[in-house]
N, C-alpha and C positions, 0 to 999 in steps of 0.2 A: 419722659417728659421732665424737665428740669424743674427745680424748687420755685423758681420765679414765675413761671408759666402756670404751675399749680396754684400758687397763691393768687394770682390773677384770676384764673378760673373759679376759685372758691369765692373770690369777692363778687365775681359777675353772678354766680349762682345765688349767692346771699341776697344782693340787690334785687334779683328777678324774683325770687321769692317773697322778699318783702313787699315789692310793688304788686305782687299777685295776691296779697292778703295773707301771708303767713306770718305768725308770730315771730318777732326777733327775740329768740331766746336759745338757751342751750340745746333743747330738743332740735330745733331748726338748724343749728349750726352742726350738730352730730349727724343729722340726716344728710345734709349737704356734703359733708366730709365723706360719709359712706357712698353717696352717689358718685362723687369724684373718685374715690379709691375703687370702686367696682367699675366705673365707666373705663378707666385707663388701664385695669388690671390686664396683663397679657398683651395688649395692643396699644403700648404707649405711643407709638409713632404714627397710628393710622386713626385716632380718636379725632373726632371733630367736636366743638362745642355744642353745635346744633344736635349731635346725638345725646349729649347729656340732657339738654332741655327736653327732649323727646321722652326720656325716661323718668322725667319729674313725677308724673302721675304714680309710677311704681313706689315712690318713697314718701309722697306727701298727698294729703287729701285738701285740695284747694276749692274754693267755691267756683262755681261756673260763672263766668262774666256776665252780668246782667247787661243786655242791649237797651239802649234808650228807643222810644218809638220812633218810626221812621218819619212820621208826620203827625200833626196834631189831629185829634179826632174831627172828622167833617160835621159841620153843624150848618144847618139851612138858615141863611140869613140874607139880607138885602144890602146892597151896596149903594142905593139911592138912584139907580136908573128908573126912568119911566115914573117919576113922581107926578102928582097932581098939582104942582106948584103954578 
């Protein structure tokens, strides 16, 4: 892998980690650098960026994303049909 591709992938990893809730500090940078170095070691031509993303939980402890509720809670109410007016 050439240097330009390595820098691009490192930048993408750091942006992904930041958007996933990781702090933007030296520890995160060093972890992303180690992940990239370990991911391309030995098989520089066959590695894919998706493979690196799959290995992120081995290097970082990220919070699980919390999903919003699918719908608001159901509450009984009336919409005005059959009124005695």
